[in-house]
C-alpha positions, 0 to 999 in steps of 0.5 A: 817280924811280928807283922809278917806272920799276920800277913801270911796268915791272912793270905793263906785264908783268902787263898781258899776261896780264890784257888779251890772254890772259884765258883763261890763268891771270892770277895765275900768269902775272903772278907768273911774269913778275915773278919772271923780270924783277924778282925783287927787287921785293916791294911788288907782291906784298904789296899787289897794288892799290897799285902800280897807282896811280903808273901810273894817275897818269900814265895817267889825266890823258890821258883827261880832255881826250879824254873824249868820244872812245872812243880815247885820245891820249897826247901827248908834245910833237911825238910821240904814240901813239893807243891803241884802246879795248878790249873792256871786257867781256872785261877783268879786272874788277879792273883796271877797278874799280881805274881807276874807284876811282883816277879822282879821285886821278888828276885831282888829280895831273894837273900832277905827272904831266905834269911827270914825263912830260917828264923820263921816258924811258918817258913814253907806254910806262907809261900805260894798260896796261889798253888796250894790245895785246900787241904794244905791251906787249912793245915797251914791256917791251923798251924798259924793259929797255934804257932803265931807266938813261937819261932822254934816250932818245926815247919808244917812241911814235915807233915807233907814231906812223905806224901808229896815226894812223888810229885817231883816229876809232874811234867812226865805225868801230864804227857807234855801238856801245858800247865793249863791241862793239869789237875788242881784238885788233888794234893798228891795225884801221883802218890799214894792215896792222900790221908790228910792230917786231921786239921787239914781235912776240912773243906770250906763251904760257901754256907758255913754251918756249925758242923763239918761237911766232911765229917757228916758226909763220912758218917752218912756214907760210911766212907773214910773222911780223907776219901770224902774230902778228896771227893768233894774237891774233885766234884768242886773242880767239875770232874765227872764220875766216869773220869774220877772212877777210871783216872783218879782211883787212888784219890777215892780209894777205888770206890765204884761208880755207885758209891761215888754217886751215893756220896754225890747225892748225899753231898748235894743234900747237905749243901741244899740244907745249908743253903736253905738254912742261910736263906731262912736266917736272912729272912728272919733277920730281915723281920727282926726276930733273930736271937742268938739262941735261934741262930745257933739252933738253925746253924746246927740243923743237918736235915730238912726236918730239923730245919722245919722244926726250928723255923716253923714258928717264924714262917710268914703268915704263921699265927705263931706257936704257943711259946711265941704268944707267951713270949709276947706277953713277957713271960720268957723272963719268968721261965728263965728265972724258974731254971736259974733262980727259982727262989726269986720267982713270984708268978703272982706279980705277972697277973694282969686281969685286963690282959688275955693270957695274964688274967689268972695264975693258971694262965701264967703257969700255962704260958711259962710251961709253953716257953719251957717246952719250946726251949726243951724241944729246940735244945741240941743236947736234949734232942741228941739224948732222945735220938741216942735213946731211941737207937737202943729201943724197939721203935716200930712202924705200924700200918693198918687199913684206913677207915674210908668209904668204898666210893673213894677207893677201888676194891682192887687196889685195897687187895694189893695191900693185904700184906700191910693191913695189919703190919708192924715191924722194927724200923731197923729191920724193915725192908726198903720195898716195904717202906715204899709199899706202905707210903704208896698205900698211905698216899692212896688213903688205903693205909694209915701209918704211925711210928710207935715209941714205947713209954719207957723212952718217955719215962727215961727221957723225963727223968734225965731232963729233971735230974740233969739237963733241965734241973733248976740251979737252986731249990724250987718250990713244989708248985714250980717243979710241977710246972717243970714236970708238965713242961717236959711232958708237954714238950715230949708229947706235943713237940719232940714225939712228932719231930721224931716220927717225922725224922724216922719216916723221912729217913726210912723213905729217903733210904728206900728211895735211894736204894730203889733208884740205885737198883734202877741204875744197876738194872739199867747198867746191866741192860746197857752193857748187854753183849752186842751181837755184831756181824749178823743180819737181823729181822726185827718183829714188833708183834700185833694182832689186828694191825699185824706184825711189823717186820724190819731187816737190818744189815750188820752195820744197822742199815735198814734193808727192808720193812714189811707187815705180816698178819700172822694171827688173822687166819693168814699164817700159812700164806705169810710164812712164804713171805717171811721165808722169802725175805730171810733167804733173800737177805741171808738172815738167820736171826729173828728178834721178837719184841715182848709186847702184845701178841709176843707169846703167839708170835713166838709159838708161830716161829718156834713151830716153823723152826721145829718143822725146818721150814726155813731150810737151808737156813738154821734160824734161831729167835730171841725175845727182847724187851720193847719197853720205850720203843713206841715212845722213841718211834714218834720222837724227833730223834727217830724222825730225824734218823728214819725220815718218811718211815711209818712209826710202827715200822720204826719200832721193829727197827729199834727192836732189831738194833737192841740186839745188834748194839744195845747201848747205841740203841737204848741211849736214844730212849729216856731211861725211865721208859726202859722199865727195869725199876721198882716203884719208879713213880713213887720216888723223887723224879729229880733224883731218878733222872740224875742217877739214870743219866749218870749211869748212861754216861758211865756206860757209854764212857766206859765202852768208848765211842769211835768219834769218826762214826758214832752218832750225835745221840751217843756222843752227848752221853760221853763224860764232859760232853753235852748236846751242844758240844756233841753237835759242835763235834759232829758239825766240825767232823762234817765240815773238816773231815774225820779226826786224826787224833784226840788233840784236834778236839781242842779245835772244836768250838765250845770244847774247853780244856776241862771238857777235853780233859773229861772226855779225851780218855773215852774217845777212840780213833780207829787207826786202820780207818785213819791210815786207809783214809790217809793213804787214799788222800796220798794217792789222790794228792800225789806229792802233796801228801802233807797238804792232804793230811793237813786238810784232813786234820781240819786246819782252815787256812783261809776261813779261820778267824785269827784269834788268841785262843785259836792260834794257841790251840792250833800251835799245840795240835800235832797233825799226825795219827797217834796209835795211843788214841785207840786205847783207854789211856788218857792223853795226860799219861801218854808220856808215861806210856812211852817211857813204859814202852821203852822199858819193855822194848815195845813199839806203838805198832805192837799195841794189842798184839800178842807180842806186846802182851808177852813183853808186858807179862814177862817184864812185870813178872821180873819187875813187879807193878808196884816197883815199876810204878815207882820208877815211872813216878806214877800210881799203880792204878794209872799204870794198870790203865796203861798196861790194859790199854797197850794189851787190849786188842784194837777191837776190844769191847769189855761188854763181851764179859756180859751175857748175850740174848738167849737164842731159842728154837723151841717153846715151853708151855706153862702146863709143861712145868712141874715143881722141882723142874730145873730150867735156864732163864734170863733175868728180866728185872731185879727189885729189892724183894726178888729177881724176875726171870723169864723162863720161856713160858709167857710169864716171869717167875720170881726168885725171892731175895732170900734165895739169892745168896752170895754163895750162889753168885760168882765172885765177879757178881758179888760186888754191889754194882755187879749183882744179878740184873737184866740179861743175866742167864741163870739156872733155876728150880721151880718151887711153886706154881700158882696158875690162878694168880699166874705166879711161879716161885723159883729158887736160884741154883747158879748164875751161868 
C-alpha cells in the first residue's frame, strides 16, 4: 500500500502541465516536478506509461456506473466530488490513448480498487487526473504531502463537495454538444464563483520563481486571489476578453472588460519578467559565474528594475563592479569573516605589495567595503525594509528647467512646460498626466528630473542595518565597525538610492502610461458605441478652401448615390448653393454631415445661414459636425481602394464622414485606432501596449454589438472575438461560394474555424431569421417539390466537390440544416438546451422571441419564481440565466447602442463673441483626458472642464462606473467660467450629463 500513494502523487503532479497547460513543454515540466517532489522514484522515468495503470485502476471504475453522463461522480461513502468532463480536443493524446488502452483492465479490477479506496486517505484525490483542473490538482498535491503517512485523515473531496454539486448536469449546459466543445478552464462553471482553497489557488507557470504569480497579481491589481487564479486559467485556455466578460461572469466576479484587460497586461508583465530571469540565469550559468546567493536574488526579482540591478555586473562586455573586482582579488572571505567572526580577521595578512588593489591596508579596507556594500544592496530583507520605510515618508519628485543652449531647444517648446520649471510633488499625490508631461520635457532636454528621499530615511536605514540585519555576530574592533559603517553608507548612496529612484520613476511612468492607454480605450469605446442614425439619406461634406468642399450622398444602406465638389469659399458661394439645393431635393436628403477639419467653421456658418433663411424648403435640413480624424489616411488605404475602386481619394473622405454618422462602428473599425485622435500623450506611451489595448477595445465593441454574418463586411468580421483576418476571409469566401449561413452550426464547416474559435465567436454572430425565411421561401418556390434539396444547397453541403475526410465528415454529421431562431439572439449555443427548458417552464415558444408576449411571460414567471431559484432549478448560474432572459426578451433588431448619444444636430451657429461668463450651454464631449474634458460648444474652439469639476454627483448612475465615464459623444450642460480670447481658451463647469 505504501507504493500506491507515491505513484498517485506523481500522477497528479504531472497532470498539471499535461492537462491545463498544454502550450508549455509537457516533458520538461513533468520531469522538473518529479525531480523536485520525489527524486527517489525511478520507475516513472524508466517506463513512462506503466506507472499510470495503478491510477487508472482506481479511477476508471468510477466511469462505469455513470457511462451515460458527461460528468464523473466519484463517491466515497457519504462524501463525494464531481469532476467536469474536459475538452478532450486539447488534451495530450498520450493520456487519452493510455486511458482507452487500459479500459478493459480497469473494469476487471473494479472490486479491488473499491476495497483499496475505502482504506486509502487520498481516495478521490488520485483518480482521473486527466479530468482534473489546475486548482484541484494543486490541492491534491498538497494533501498528498501532508497525508502520505496517514490512512485515517478525511478525503480532500470534502473541500470541493459544496462547490461542485451543481456540476452534475453538465450535459444540459452545453446544449447537446459533444465533449469537444466543453470548457476546461473552470472547476465549477455552473456553480457559484469558485473560491479555491488557499493551497489550491496556485497556478503552475512555465518559469518557476520564488514568488506566487497569483498572489503578486492580486496585490498589483487589488483583485481577490481566487478571481486572479480563474482569470489566469481562462487566458491560458485562449479565451477572449469579450467571451469571458459576457459568458463567464461568475468566474471573474463580474469584472468589466477594462479591469480584465488591466489584469491581462499585468500578467503579461510578470511572465515577461520571469522569462527574462530564466534567460539571465541560463546565460550566467553558461559563463560559470552562478552562485547560490545570486540564483536566489534572481528568482526573487519581480520587476525589470530589480532584475537589472542584480544582473548588471554579469552583462557581457561589462568591466565588472567594484565588488566584483574586489572578489577577484580574494577579499570576499575577509568580508564574510568581518560579519561572522570579526575577532579572527586580520586585514594585514591580505597585503600583497606587488598586486594592485592589495598593496596597502587602505586598498584592502576599500575592497572589503565594496563587497559588503554589494551584499547589502542585493539582500532581499534589506531592500524590503527600505521600500517599506519609504512608503511612510515624504518622497517627492522634482523638476526644473535644464541648463541647455537655446540652439538645441525651441523657445516655443520651453513655454509649454512653464508649469514644471520649478515643480515638486509627493510621489503619492502626483497626477498621471503630470508624470507624462515631465517625462516628455525630460526627453526633449527641457527639464531635469530627480527623486528626493529625505535624510531621515537614510539615517534610520543605517541605524537598522548596524543594530539588526548586518550587526556582526561577535565583538568587532572599532576599525572594523568603521568599515561596516562606511559600507552601509556607500551601499545606500551608490547602489540603493539610485535603485529606489529608478523604481519610483518606473512605477510612476508605468502607471501613468497604463492610465493614459486605458483612457484612450474608454474614449475609443465611447466613440465606437455612438448611437447610429439608420434609415436616413446623408450628405457628407469634407470642407476645404482652395480645393473646394467634397460632397458625397449616401443611401440609408450606405450605398454611394452621388459625389461632387463645390467651392463655397472662393466667391462662388451663391452659385454653389443652387447645386447643393438641387442635390438635396433630388435625393430627398435633409441631413448634412460636416467634417471638423480645415474650413469646418466657415462651412458650418455657410450651411447655418442657408438653413436660417429656409433656403432648402420644403426640406427641413439639419447639420452636425463629426470628427474626420483618420479619414484622409483611410481614403488612400488598400481597404478603401478595394471598397470604392476608381473613386478619387478626396471624395472617399466625404463618404467616410457621412458613414460615421450612419453607422459609426462599421466605419471606424476600418481605421487604425490610434489615428482616431481621442487620446492623451499617445506618442509617449508604449506603442505595443497602446495597439494591444485599442485592438482589444475594438474587438469588445464589435463583439458586444454583434454582426449579421450574412451581410457584414470582412473588415467588421475580423474584429469579432475568436476571429482574425484569415478566418474572416474564409467565412466570406464560404458565404460567396455556398450562399448565406442558415444557422450558427454551419460555421464549423468553414476552413480554419476550429472548436475553440467557434466557441469564442458563436455568441456574437447573428443570423437574421426574416432574411433566412424569405430566402428559403424563394428557393422553395423555384425548386417546387425539391424544397429539401434547396435548403441543403443553401446550407452549403457540397455533394460532389467536398473531399471526404475524418474532420469534415464528423462536422457535417453534427450540423443541423435548419434555421434556429435562437441564432438571432445573444444566447451562446452552449446554453441553447437551458434556453429551451426555460421556455418550457414559462410556456413560451421560439416564435415569440422578442415579442411583448414573451416579455410578459418572463416577467410574470420571474415575479413568482425568482431568478436565483430558477437558476438553481435549471442548474446554471444567475449570470448565464440573465443572458438567456435578455436574449429572449430583446426585439429582433435590438441594438444596445441606442442607450448612447446621437450626434448633435443643429440649425444655427454660436460665435465666440456671443459668450459671456455665466452663460449656460449644451455641448458634446470631444475628448477626455486625465486632467479634464474637452467639450465642443459650437463656437469653433473646444472648452475645457477641469477634472476637479467632474464630480460623481454630477454624473448619472450609469456613468459613475469606471468604464462608462464621460467620453466622446456624451451631451452635457455646461456653464462658462472663464474666457481667454488671446490664448483661445474657454474654461467650463459641468452642470449635468444630458
